TORKOL-4160 file (C-alpha; in steps of 0.2 Angstrom, whole numbers, padded with zeros to 4 digits, m for minus):
459
<pt num="1" X="0901" Y="0525" Z="0778"/>
<pt num="2" X="0908" Y="0536" Z="0764"/>
<pt num="3" X="0926" Y="0533" Z="0757"/>
<pt num="4" X="0929" Y="0552" Z="0756"/>
<pt num="5" X="0924" Y="0553" Z="0775"/>
<pt num="6" X="0937" Y="0539" Z="0779"/>
<pt num="7" X="0951" Y="0548" Z="0769"/>
<pt num="8" X="0947" Y="0565" Z="0776"/>
<pt num="9" X="0947" Y="0559" Z="0794"/>
<pt num="10" X="0963" Y="0549" Z="0791"/>
<pt num="11" X="0971" Y="0565" Z="0783"/>
<pt num="12" X="0967" Y="0575" Z="0799"/>
<pt num="13" X="0974" Y="0562" Z="0810"/>
<pt num="14" X="0989" Y="0559" Z="0800"/>
<pt num="15" X="0993" Y="0578" Z="0796"/>
<pt num="16" X="1004" Y="0580" Z="0812"/>
<pt num="17" X="1011" Y="0563" Z="0813"/>
<pt num="18" X="1018" Y="0561" Z="0796"/>
<pt num="19" X="1028" Y="0577" Z="0797"/>
<pt num="20" X="1036" Y="0572" Z="0813"/>
<pt num="21" X="1039" Y="0554" Z="0808"/>
<pt num="22" X="1047" Y="0561" Z="0792"/>
<pt num="23" X="1059" Y="0572" Z="0802"/>
<pt num="24" X="1063" Y="0558" Z="0814"/>
<pt num="25" X="1066" Y="0546" Z="0799"/>
<pt num="26" X="1078" Y="0559" Z="0791"/>
<pt num="27" X="1087" Y="0560" Z="0807"/>
<pt num="28" X="1092" Y="0542" Z="0806"/>
<pt num="29" X="1109" Y="0546" Z="0798"/>
<pt num="30" X="1113" Y="0557" Z="0813"/>
<pt num="31" X="1107" Y="0544" Z="0826"/>
<pt num="32" X="1116" Y="0530" Z="0818"/>
<pt num="33" X="1132" Y="0540" Z="0817"/>
<pt num="34" X="1132" Y="0546" Z="0835"/>
<pt num="35" X="1124" Y="0531" Z="0844"/>
<pt num="36" X="1133" Y="0514" Z="0844"/>
<pt num="37" X="1123" Y="0498" Z="0840"/>
<pt num="38" X="1125" Y="0493" Z="0858"/>
<pt num="39" X="1118" Y="0510" Z="0865"/>
<pt num="40" X="1104" Y="0510" Z="0852"/>
<pt num="41" X="1100" Y="0492" Z="0857"/>
<pt num="42" X="1099" Y="0497" Z="0876"/>
<pt num="43" X="1088" Y="0512" Z="0872"/>
<pt num="44" X="1076" Y="0501" Z="0862"/>
<pt num="45" X="1075" Y="0488" Z="0876"/>
<pt num="46" X="1070" Y="0501" Z="0889"/>
<pt num="47" X="1058" Y="0509" Z="0877"/>
<pt num="48" X="1050" Y="0492" Z="0873"/>
<pt num="49" X="1048" Y="0488" Z="0892"/>
<pt num="50" X="1040" Y="0505" Z="0896"/>
<pt num="51" X="1028" Y="0502" Z="0882"/>
<pt num="52" X="1023" Y="0486" Z="0889"/>
<pt num="53" X="1021" Y="0493" Z="0907"/>
<pt num="54" X="1011" Y="0507" Z="0900"/>
<pt num="55" X="0998" Y="0495" Z="0894"/>
<pt num="56" X="0998" Y="0485" Z="0910"/>
<pt num="57" X="0998" Y="0500" Z="0923"/>
<pt num="58" X="0984" Y="0510" Z="0913"/>
<pt num="59" X="0973" Y="0494" Z="0912"/>
<pt num="60" X="0970" Y="0500" Z="0894"/>
<pt num="61" X="0957" Y="0513" Z="0901"/>
<pt num="62" X="0962" Y="0525" Z="0887"/>
<pt num="63" X="0954" Y="0513" Z="0875"/>
<pt num="64" X="0938" Y="0513" Z="0885"/>
<pt num="65" X="0937" Y="0532" Z="0886"/>
<pt num="66" X="0938" Y="0533" Z="0867"/>
<pt num="67" X="0925" Y="0520" Z="0864"/>
<pt num="68" X="0912" Y="0525" Z="0876"/>
<pt num="69" X="0914" Y="0544" Z="0874"/>
<pt num="70" X="0913" Y="0542" Z="0855"/>
<pt num="71" X="0896" Y="0533" Z="0856"/>
<pt num="72" X="0889" Y="0546" Z="0868"/>
<pt num="73" X="0896" Y="0561" Z="0860"/>
<pt num="74" X="0879" Y="0570" Z="0861"/>
<pt num="75" X="0875" Y="0565" Z="0879"/>
<pt num="76" X="0885" Y="0577" Z="0891"/>
<pt num="77" X="0879" Y="0569" Z="0907"/>
<pt num="78" X="0885" Y="0552" Z="0901"/>
<pt num="79" X="0902" Y="0560" Z="0895"/>
<pt num="80" X="0904" Y="0567" Z="0913"/>
<pt num="81" X="0902" Y="0550" Z="0921"/>
<pt num="82" X="0914" Y="0542" Z="0909"/>
<pt num="83" X="0927" Y="0555" Z="0911"/>
<pt num="84" X="0926" Y="0556" Z="0930"/>
<pt num="85" X="0927" Y="0538" Z="0933"/>
<pt num="86" X="0941" Y="0534" Z="0920"/>
<pt num="87" X="0952" Y="0549" Z="0924"/>
<pt num="88" X="0950" Y="0545" Z="0943"/>
<pt num="89" X="0955" Y="0527" Z="0941"/>
<pt num="90" X="0970" Y="0531" Z="0930"/>
<pt num="91" X="0976" Y="0544" Z="0944"/>
<pt num="92" X="0975" Y="0531" Z="0957"/>
<pt num="93" X="0984" Y="0517" Z="0947"/>
<pt num="94" X="0998" Y="0530" Z="0943"/>
<pt num="95" X="1000" Y="0535" Z="0961"/>
<pt num="96" X="1001" Y="0516" Z="0966"/>
<pt num="97" X="1014" Y="0513" Z="0952"/>
<pt num="98" X="1025" Y="0527" Z="0957"/>
<pt num="99" X="1025" Y="0521" Z="0975"/>
<pt num="100" X="1030" Y="0504" Z="0969"/>
<pt num="101" X="1044" Y="0510" Z="0958"/>
<pt num="102" X="1051" Y="0521" Z="0972"/>
<pt num="103" X="1051" Y="0506" Z="0983"/>
<pt num="104" X="1059" Y="0494" Z="0970"/>
<pt num="105" X="1072" Y="0507" Z="0965"/>
<pt num="106" X="1079" Y="0507" Z="0983"/>
<pt num="107" X="1085" Y="0489" Z="0979"/>
<pt num="108" X="1088" Y="0490" Z="0960"/>
<pt num="109" X="1100" Y="0501" Z="0951"/>
<pt num="110" X="1102" Y="0501" Z="0932"/>
<pt num="111" X="1103" Y="0514" Z="0918"/>
<pt num="112" X="1087" Y="0522" Z="0914"/>
<pt num="113" X="1077" Y="0516" Z="0929"/>
<pt num="114" X="1069" Y="0533" Z="0931"/>
<pt num="115" X="1063" Y="0532" Z="0913"/>
<pt num="116" X="1054" Y="0516" Z="0918"/>
<pt num="117" X="1044" Y="0527" Z="0930"/>
<pt num="118" X="1042" Y="0544" Z="0922"/>
<pt num="119" X="1040" Y="0537" Z="0904"/>
<pt num="120" X="1026" Y="0526" Z="0909"/>
<pt num="121" X="1017" Y="0540" Z="0918"/>
<pt num="122" X="1019" Y="0552" Z="0904"/>
<pt num="123" X="1013" Y="0540" Z="0891"/>
<pt num="124" X="0997" Y="0536" Z="0901"/>
<pt num="125" X="0994" Y="0555" Z="0903"/>
<pt num="126" X="0997" Y="0558" Z="0884"/>
<pt num="127" X="0986" Y="0543" Z="0879"/>
<pt num="128" X="0971" Y="0547" Z="0891"/>
<pt num="129" X="0971" Y="0565" Z="0886"/>
<pt num="130" X="0972" Y="0563" Z="0867"/>
<pt num="131" X="0960" Y="0549" Z="0867"/>
<pt num="132" X="0948" Y="0560" Z="0877"/>
<pt num="133" X="0949" Y="0574" Z="0864"/>
<pt num="134" X="0947" Y="0561" Z="0850"/>
<pt num="135" X="0932" Y="0553" Z="0858"/>
<pt num="136" X="0924" Y="0571" Z="0859"/>
<pt num="137" X="0927" Y="0571" Z="0840"/>
<pt num="138" X="0941" Y="0584" Z="0840"/>
<pt num="139" X="0952" Y="0575" Z="0829"/>
<pt num="140" X="0962" Y="0590" Z="0823"/>
<pt num="141" X="0967" Y="0593" Z="0842"/>
<pt num="142" X="0972" Y="0575" Z="0844"/>
<pt num="143" X="0983" Y="0576" Z="0829"/>
<pt num="144" X="0990" Y="0593" Z="0834"/>
<pt num="145" X="0994" Y="0587" Z="0852"/>
<pt num="146" X="1003" Y="0572" Z="0845"/>
<pt num="147" X="1012" Y="0582" Z="0832"/>
<pt num="148" X="1019" Y="0594" Z="0846"/>
<pt num="149" X="1023" Y="0580" Z="0857"/>
<pt num="150" X="1034" Y="0572" Z="0843"/>
<pt num="151" X="1041" Y="0588" Z="0838"/>
<pt num="152" X="1047" Y="0593" Z="0855"/>
<pt num="153" X="1054" Y="0575" Z="0857"/>
<pt num="154" X="1065" Y="0577" Z="0841"/>
<pt num="155" X="1071" Y="0594" Z="0846"/>
<pt num="156" X="1076" Y="0589" Z="0863"/>
<pt num="157" X="1085" Y="0574" Z="0855"/>
<pt num="158" X="1095" Y="0586" Z="0845"/>
<pt num="159" X="1098" Y="0597" Z="0859"/>
<pt num="160" X="1104" Y="0583" Z="0871"/>
<pt num="161" X="1115" Y="0574" Z="0858"/>
<pt num="162" X="1123" Y="0588" Z="0848"/>
<pt num="163" X="1123" Y="0604" Z="0860"/>
<pt num="164" X="1124" Y="0597" Z="0877"/>
<pt num="165" X="1134" Y="0581" Z="0872"/>
<pt num="166" X="1124" Y="0571" Z="0885"/>
<pt num="167" X="1124" Y="0552" Z="0885"/>
<pt num="168" X="1113" Y="0543" Z="0872"/>
<pt num="169" X="1101" Y="0537" Z="0885"/>
<pt num="170" X="1095" Y="0554" Z="0889"/>
<pt num="171" X="1085" Y="0554" Z="0873"/>
<pt num="172" X="1072" Y="0543" Z="0882"/>
<pt num="173" X="1069" Y="0558" Z="0894"/>
<pt num="174" X="1065" Y="0569" Z="0879"/>
<pt num="175" X="1051" Y="0558" Z="0875"/>
<pt num="176" X="1044" Y="0560" Z="0893"/>
<pt num="177" X="1044" Y="0579" Z="0891"/>
<pt num="178" X="1036" Y="0578" Z="0874"/>
<pt num="179" X="1022" Y="0566" Z="0880"/>
<pt num="180" X="1018" Y="0578" Z="0895"/>
<pt num="181" X="1017" Y="0593" Z="0884"/>
<pt num="182" X="1006" Y="0584" Z="0871"/>
<pt num="183" X="0994" Y="0579" Z="0885"/>
<pt num="184" X="0993" Y="0596" Z="0893"/>
<pt num="185" X="0989" Y="0604" Z="0876"/>
<pt num="186" X="0973" Y="0593" Z="0875"/>
<pt num="187" X="0968" Y="0596" Z="0893"/>
<pt num="188" X="0970" Y="0615" Z="0891"/>
<pt num="189" X="0962" Y="0616" Z="0874"/>
<pt num="190" X="0947" Y="0605" Z="0878"/>
<pt num="191" X="0946" Y="0611" Z="0896"/>
<pt num="192" X="0944" Y="0593" Z="0901"/>
<pt num="193" X="0942" Y="0597" Z="0919"/>
<pt num="194" X="0925" Y="0603" Z="0915"/>
<pt num="195" X="0920" Y="0585" Z="0913"/>
<pt num="196" X="0926" Y="0580" Z="0930"/>
<pt num="197" X="0913" Y="0579" Z="0944"/>
<pt num="198" X="0918" Y="0569" Z="0960"/>
<pt num="199" X="0900" Y="0567" Z="0964"/>
<pt num="200" X="0898" Y="0555" Z="0949"/>
<pt num="201" X="0911" Y="0543" Z="0955"/>
<pt num="202" X="0904" Y="0526" Z="0954"/>
<pt num="203" X="0913" Y="0509" Z="0957"/>
<pt num="204" X="0900" Y="0500" Z="0947"/>
<pt num="205" X="0904" Y="0511" Z="0932"/>
<pt num="206" X="0923" Y="0508" Z="0934"/>
<pt num="207" X="0920" Y="0490" Z="0935"/>
<pt num="208" X="0910" Y="0491" Z="0918"/>
<pt num="209" X="0923" Y="0500" Z="0909"/>
<pt num="210" X="0936" Y="0488" Z="0916"/>
<pt num="211" X="0926" Y="0474" Z="0909"/>
<pt num="212" X="0929" Y="0481" Z="0892"/>
<pt num="213" X="0947" Y="0487" Z="0894"/>
<pt num="214" X="0954" Y="0473" Z="0906"/>
<pt num="215" X="0955" Y="0459" Z="0892"/>
<pt num="216" X="0964" Y="0472" Z="0881"/>
<pt num="217" X="0979" Y="0470" Z="0894"/>
<pt num="218" X="0984" Y="0452" Z="0889"/>
<pt num="219" X="0980" Y="0457" Z="0872"/>
<pt num="220" X="0992" Y="0471" Z="0872"/>
<pt num="221" X="1005" Y="0460" Z="0881"/>
<pt num="222" X="1003" Y="0448" Z="0866"/>
<pt num="223" X="1005" Y="0462" Z="0854"/>
<pt num="224" X="1020" Y="0467" Z="0864"/>
<pt num="225" X="1027" Y="0449" Z="0862"/>
<pt num="226" X="1024" Y="0450" Z="0843"/>
<pt num="227" X="1031" Y="0468" Z="0842"/>
<pt num="228" X="1045" Y="0468" Z="0854"/>
<pt num="229" X="1049" Y="0451" Z="0862"/>
<pt num="230" X="1061" Y="0448" Z="0847"/>
<pt num="231" X="1073" Y="0462" Z="0855"/>
<pt num="232" X="1074" Y="0452" Z="0871"/>
<pt num="233" X="1076" Y="0435" Z="0863"/>
<pt num="234" X="1090" Y="0442" Z="0851"/>
<pt num="235" X="1098" Y="0451" Z="0865"/>
<pt num="236" X="1098" Y="0435" Z="0876"/>
<pt num="237" X="1104" Y="0423" Z="0862"/>
<pt num="238" X="1115" Y="0435" Z="0851"/>
<pt num="239" X="1119" Y="0451" Z="0861"/>
<pt num="240" X="1113" Y="0469" Z="0861"/>
<pt num="241" X="1123" Y="0473" Z="0845"/>
<pt num="242" X="1110" Y="0463" Z="0835"/>
<pt num="243" X="1096" Y="0472" Z="0845"/>
<pt num="244" X="1103" Y="0488" Z="0838"/>
<pt num="245" X="1102" Y="0481" Z="0820"/>
<pt num="246" X="1084" Y="0476" Z="0824"/>
<pt num="247" X="1080" Y="0493" Z="0830"/>
<pt num="248" X="1087" Y="0501" Z="0814"/>
<pt num="249" X="1078" Y="0489" Z="0803"/>
<pt num="250" X="1062" Y="0490" Z="0812"/>
<pt num="251" X="1062" Y="0509" Z="0809"/>
<pt num="252" X="1057" Y="0506" Z="0791"/>
<pt num="253" X="1043" Y="0495" Z="0797"/>
<pt num="254" X="1038" Y="0508" Z="0810"/>
<pt num="255" X="1036" Y="0521" Z="0797"/>
<pt num="256" X="1024" Y="0509" Z="0788"/>
<pt num="257" X="1015" Y="0505" Z="0804"/>
<pt num="258" X="1013" Y="0523" Z="0808"/>
<pt num="259" X="1005" Y="0527" Z="0791"/>
<pt num="260" X="0993" Y="0512" Z="0794"/>
<pt num="261" X="0990" Y="0518" Z="0812"/>
<pt num="262" X="0983" Y="0534" Z="0805"/>
<pt num="263" X="0971" Y="0525" Z="0793"/>
<pt num="264" X="0967" Y="0513" Z="0808"/>
<pt num="265" X="0962" Y="0527" Z="0819"/>
<pt num="266" X="0950" Y="0534" Z="0806"/>
<pt num="267" X="0944" Y="0516" Z="0801"/>
<pt num="268" X="0939" Y="0512" Z="0820"/>
<pt num="269" X="0929" Y="0528" Z="0822"/>
<pt num="270" X="0920" Y="0526" Z="0805"/>
<pt num="271" X="0916" Y="0508" Z="0810"/>
<pt num="272" X="0909" Y="0513" Z="0827"/>
<pt num="273" X="0898" Y="0526" Z="0818"/>
<pt num="274" X="0891" Y="0516" Z="0804"/>
<pt num="275" X="0892" Y="0497" Z="0808"/>
<pt num="276" X="0875" Y="0497" Z="0816"/>
<pt num="277" X="0866" Y="0500" Z="0799"/>
<pt num="278" X="0864" Y="0486" Z="0786"/>
<pt num="279" X="0871" Y="0498" Z="0772"/>
<pt num="280" X="0886" Y="0502" Z="0783"/>
<pt num="281" X="0890" Y="0484" Z="0787"/>
<pt num="282" X="0889" Y="0480" Z="0768"/>
<pt num="283" X="0900" Y="0494" Z="0764"/>
<pt num="284" X="0913" Y="0489" Z="0777"/>
<pt num="285" X="0912" Y="0471" Z="0771"/>
<pt num="286" X="0916" Y="0477" Z="0753"/>
<pt num="287" X="0930" Y="0489" Z="0758"/>
<pt num="288" X="0941" Y="0477" Z="0768"/>
<pt num="289" X="0948" Y="0467" Z="0753"/>
<pt num="290" X="0951" Y="0483" Z="0743"/>
<pt num="291" X="0960" Y="0491" Z="0757"/>
<pt num="292" X="0971" Y="0476" Z="0760"/>
<pt num="293" X="0975" Y="0476" Z="0741"/>
<pt num="294" X="0980" Y="0494" Z="0742"/>
<pt num="295" X="0992" Y="0491" Z="0757"/>
<pt num="296" X="0999" Y="0476" Z="0748"/>
<pt num="297" X="1004" Y="0487" Z="0733"/>
<pt num="298" X="1011" Y="0500" Z="0745"/>
<pt num="299" X="1021" Y="0486" Z="0753"/>
<pt num="300" X="1029" Y="0482" Z="0737"/>
<pt num="301" X="1033" Y="0500" Z="0732"/>
<pt num="302" X="1040" Y="0504" Z="0749"/>
<pt num="303" X="1052" Y="0488" Z="0749"/>
<pt num="304" X="1059" Y="0495" Z="0732"/>
<pt num="305" X="1060" Y="0513" Z="0739"/>
<pt num="306" X="1070" Y="0506" Z="0754"/>
<pt num="307" X="1082" Y="0498" Z="0742"/>
<pt num="308" X="1087" Y="0515" Z="0736"/>
<pt num="309" X="1087" Y="0525" Z="0752"/>
<pt num="310" X="1095" Y="0513" Z="0764"/>
<pt num="311" X="1113" Y="0516" Z="0759"/>
<pt num="312" X="1110" Y="0535" Z="0759"/>
<pt num="313" X="1101" Y="0537" Z="0776"/>
<pt num="314" X="1109" Y="0523" Z="0787"/>
<pt num="315" X="1127" Y="0522" Z="0793"/>
<pt num="316" X="1137" Y="0508" Z="0785"/>
<pt num="317" X="1140" Y="0500" Z="0802"/>
<pt num="318" X="1122" Y="0495" Z="0802"/>
<pt num="319" X="1123" Y="0488" Z="0784"/>
<pt num="320" X="1118" Y="0470" Z="0791"/>
<pt num="321" X="1100" Y="0477" Z="0795"/>
<pt num="322" X="1097" Y="0479" Z="0776"/>
<pt num="323" X="1092" Y="0461" Z="0774"/>
<pt num="324" X="1079" Y="0462" Z="0788"/>
<pt num="325" X="1068" Y="0476" Z="0780"/>
<pt num="326" X="1057" Y="0466" Z="0767"/>
<pt num="327" X="1052" Y="0453" Z="0780"/>
<pt num="328" X="1047" Y="0467" Z="0793"/>
<pt num="329" X="1037" Y="0476" Z="0780"/>
<pt num="330" X="1028" Y="0459" Z="0775"/>
<pt num="331" X="1024" Y="0457" Z="0794"/>
<pt num="332" X="1016" Y="0474" Z="0795"/>
<pt num="333" X="1005" Y="0470" Z="0779"/>
<pt num="334" X="0999" Y="0455" Z="0789"/>
<pt num="335" X="0995" Y="0466" Z="0803"/>
<pt num="336" X="0984" Y="0477" Z="0791"/>
<pt num="337" X="0972" Y="0462" Z="0790"/>
<pt num="338" X="0971" Y="0461" Z="0809"/>
<pt num="339" X="0968" Y="0480" Z="0810"/>
<pt num="340" X="0954" Y="0480" Z="0797"/>
<pt num="341" X="0943" Y="0467" Z="0806"/>
<pt num="342" X="0947" Y="0471" Z="0824"/>
<pt num="343" X="0935" Y="0485" Z="0826"/>
<pt num="344" X="0921" Y="0473" Z="0823"/>
<pt num="345" X="0925" Y="0464" Z="0839"/>
<pt num="346" X="0926" Y="0480" Z="0849"/>
<pt num="347" X="0909" Y="0485" Z="0843"/>
<pt num="348" X="0902" Y="0469" Z="0849"/>
<pt num="349" X="0912" Y="0471" Z="0866"/>
<pt num="350" X="0921" Y="0454" Z="0862"/>
<pt num="351" X="0938" Y="0460" Z="0869"/>
<pt num="352" X="0940" Y="0443" Z="0877"/>
<pt num="353" X="0940" Y="0435" Z="0859"/>
<pt num="354" X="0953" Y="0448" Z="0854"/>
<pt num="355" X="0963" Y="0444" Z="0869"/>
<pt num="356" X="0963" Y="0425" Z="0867"/>
<pt num="357" X="0967" Y="0426" Z="0848"/>
<pt num="358" X="0981" Y="0438" Z="0851"/>
<pt num="359" X="0989" Y="0428" Z="0866"/>
<pt num="360" X="0990" Y="0413" Z="0855"/>
<pt num="361" X="0998" Y="0423" Z="0841"/>
<pt num="362" X="1010" Y="0430" Z="0854"/>
<pt num="363" X="1015" Y="0413" Z="0860"/>
<pt num="364" X="1018" Y="0407" Z="0842"/>
<pt num="365" X="1029" Y="0422" Z="0839"/>
<pt num="366" X="1040" Y="0419" Z="0854"/>
<pt num="367" X="1041" Y="0400" Z="0850"/>
<pt num="368" X="1046" Y="0403" Z="0832"/>
<pt num="369" X="1059" Y="0416" Z="0837"/>
<pt num="370" X="1067" Y="0405" Z="0850"/>
<pt num="371" X="1066" Y="0389" Z="0839"/>
<pt num="372" X="1074" Y="0398" Z="0824"/>
<pt num="373" X="1086" Y="0410" Z="0832"/>
<pt num="374" X="1101" Y="0398" Z="0831"/>
<pt num="375" X="1098" Y="0394" Z="0813"/>
<pt num="376" X="1092" Y="0410" Z="0806"/>
<pt num="377" X="1101" Y="0422" Z="0817"/>
<pt num="378" X="1094" Y="0440" Z="0818"/>
<pt num="379" X="1082" Y="0435" Z="0803"/>
<pt num="380" X="1072" Y="0425" Z="0815"/>
<pt num="381" X="1064" Y="0440" Z="0823"/>
<pt num="382" X="1055" Y="0446" Z="0807"/>
<pt num="383" X="1051" Y="0428" Z="0802"/>
<pt num="384" X="1043" Y="0426" Z="0819"/>
<pt num="385" X="1033" Y="0442" Z="0817"/>
<pt num="386" X="1026" Y="0435" Z="0801"/>
<pt num="387" X="1020" Y="0419" Z="0809"/>
<pt num="388" X="1013" Y="0429" Z="0824"/>
<pt num="389" X="1003" Y="0442" Z="0813"/>
<pt num="390" X="0999" Y="0429" Z="0800"/>
<pt num="391" X="0991" Y="0417" Z="0812"/>
<pt num="392" X="0980" Y="0430" Z="0821"/>
<pt num="393" X="0975" Y="0438" Z="0805"/>
<pt num="394" X="0970" Y="0422" Z="0796"/>
<pt num="395" X="0960" Y="0416" Z="0811"/>
<pt num="396" X="0951" Y="0433" Z="0813"/>
<pt num="397" X="0946" Y="0433" Z="0795"/>
<pt num="398" X="0939" Y="0415" Z="0797"/>
<pt num="399" X="0930" Y="0420" Z="0812"/>
<pt num="400" X="0923" Y="0436" Z="0805"/>
<pt num="401" X="0917" Y="0427" Z="0789"/>
<pt num="402" X="0908" Y="0414" Z="0800"/>
<pt num="403" X="0899" Y="0426" Z="0812"/>
<pt num="404" X="0898" Y="0444" Z="0805"/>
<pt num="405" X="0904" Y="0449" Z="0788"/>
<pt num="406" X="0906" Y="0439" Z="0772"/>
<pt num="407" X="0924" Y="0446" Z="0767"/>
<pt num="408" X="0929" Y="0439" Z="0751"/>
<pt num="409" X="0947" Y="0441" Z="0743"/>
<pt num="410" X="0950" Y="0439" Z="0724"/>
<pt num="411" X="0961" Y="0424" Z="0721"/>
<pt num="412" X="0967" Y="0432" Z="0705"/>
<pt num="413" X="0973" Y="0448" Z="0715"/>
<pt num="414" X="0982" Y="0437" Z="0728"/>
<pt num="415" X="0991" Y="0427" Z="0715"/>
<pt num="416" X="0996" Y="0443" Z="0706"/>
<pt num="417" X="1003" Y="0451" Z="0722"/>
<pt num="418" X="1012" Y="0435" Z="0726"/>
<pt num="419" X="1021" Y="0435" Z="0709"/>
<pt num="420" X="1025" Y="0453" Z="0711"/>
<pt num="421" X="1032" Y="0450" Z="0729"/>
<pt num="422" X="1044" Y="0437" Z="0722"/>
<pt num="423" X="1050" Y="0448" Z="0709"/>
<pt num="424" X="1053" Y="0463" Z="0721"/>
<pt num="425" X="1062" Y="0452" Z="0734"/>
<pt num="426" X="1073" Y="0446" Z="0720"/>
<pt num="427" X="1078" Y="0464" Z="0714"/>
<pt num="428" X="1080" Y="0469" Z="0732"/>
<pt num="429" X="1092" Y="0456" Z="0737"/>
<pt num="430" X="1101" Y="0458" Z="0721"/>
<pt num="431" X="1104" Y="0476" Z="0724"/>
<pt num="432" X="1097" Y="0480" Z="0707"/>
<pt num="433" X="1095" Y="0499" Z="0710"/>
<pt num="434" X="1098" Y="0503" Z="0692"/>
<pt num="435" X="1088" Y="0499" Z="0676"/>
<pt num="436" X="1080" Y="0482" Z="0683"/>
<pt num="437" X="1075" Y="0490" Z="0699"/>
<pt num="438" X="1067" Y="0505" Z="0690"/>
<pt num="439" X="1058" Y="0493" Z="0678"/>
<pt num="440" X="1050" Y="0483" Z="0693"/>
<pt num="441" X="1045" Y="0498" Z="0702"/>
<pt num="442" X="1036" Y="0505" Z="0687"/>
<pt num="443" X="1028" Y="0488" Z="0684"/>
<pt num="444" X="1021" Y="0488" Z="0702"/>
<pt num="445" X="1015" Y="0506" Z="0701"/>
<pt num="446" X="1006" Y="0503" Z="0685"/>
<pt num="447" X="0999" Y="0487" Z="0691"/>
<pt num="448" X="0992" Y="0496" Z="0706"/>
<pt num="449" X="0984" Y="0510" Z="0695"/>
<pt num="450" X="0976" Y="0497" Z="0684"/>
<pt num="451" X="0969" Y="0488" Z="0698"/>
<pt num="452" X="0961" Y="0503" Z="0706"/>
<pt num="453" X="0955" Y="0510" Z="0690"/>
<pt num="454" X="0944" Y="0494" Z="0689"/>
<pt num="455" X="0937" Y="0498" Z="0706"/>
<pt num="456" X="0932" Y="0515" Z="0701"/>
<pt num="457" X="0923" Y="0509" Z="0686"/>
<pt num="458" X="0914" Y="0496" Z="0697"/>
<pt num="459" X="0908" Y="0511" Z="0708"/>
């Protein structure tokens, strides 16, 4: 595995996403001015529930299609078998889910109920289509489709809120339209119907793919517990107003997570392609600590940047969310550890181990959140996320060192980063945007440059 290939692949995957995420982030002042904290909290809850249902209803089969097509890229007959059985399975479960929703909605009535149906179906379609293209190695198309999906969603948000003056909840349906369009782009551009052959339908193959993907469902539920259960706990104990604060604060962490997700997408693919050689394994083993240190420095710099931009981009009615941001960014950094080692489990088809460890972490997250919410208030949410990500990250590192890769972190690096973190937190909460903030930002930046100049000399 070459670092340049990893970066180049990441660049292609990130090209579309970074532009739309930047636009979405710049629209935060508009959203926070037009949408109340209560409305924002309700929208965020519905979106959170739809995300969970997407993972359950799809059986995570879009993860299976990416893995199995990636390793069979040169084998057209195998690709047709994979496509046919996974796409057929997803079609059937979507039809069953639609029927169940229609039945339930005759008895249930709540704002956004049709989003729970349409949002989940559209998300599954987008995921299965884009993962199909990416499995075929068409990363540029994958990036373009996601870019168009996000861009259309943002444009429709502006249209619905500013021009039509529709209720805030309608922005959820903008994401449905965006997801459908993104999926259609991949289907048409790659002519994915060419890979479907009903004569290749095989229940045994579907069972084999489910053996890989099914353990990822509780794994995804656990991640949902870590990512999103804080909204439900905070809403239950403190009210949806505070859920709105979480939604705004987590936007900054989401921007960070998005950047890492582009890297992760490239990292997984490179691990799949190179892990089976001794040279490839050694390179992965050496890269993991260096990548973590790079993201640690990025976390420190991003925290200081947030100190400067928060008062500019966020309406003052959301000022309480400012205190939550550093802790959410630290939680994302701990998730970086999880992401760096997770592909090795997927390569060994050990999705059950991934599932069990993440379920335990999800339970820890919810437990910490519930136990501390009456003492820490809204701050209990990012603190619980830190415990959740930290527990699964440390366990997987320990397990990885014991069985597969000897991943070694420099104690000196960790100590330096901890000292810098304390300094950054002190400046952030002191609102030292002036001379002191500039000095600390410069110190962190040059410390990062010095660290990676050593790495370049070593290589």
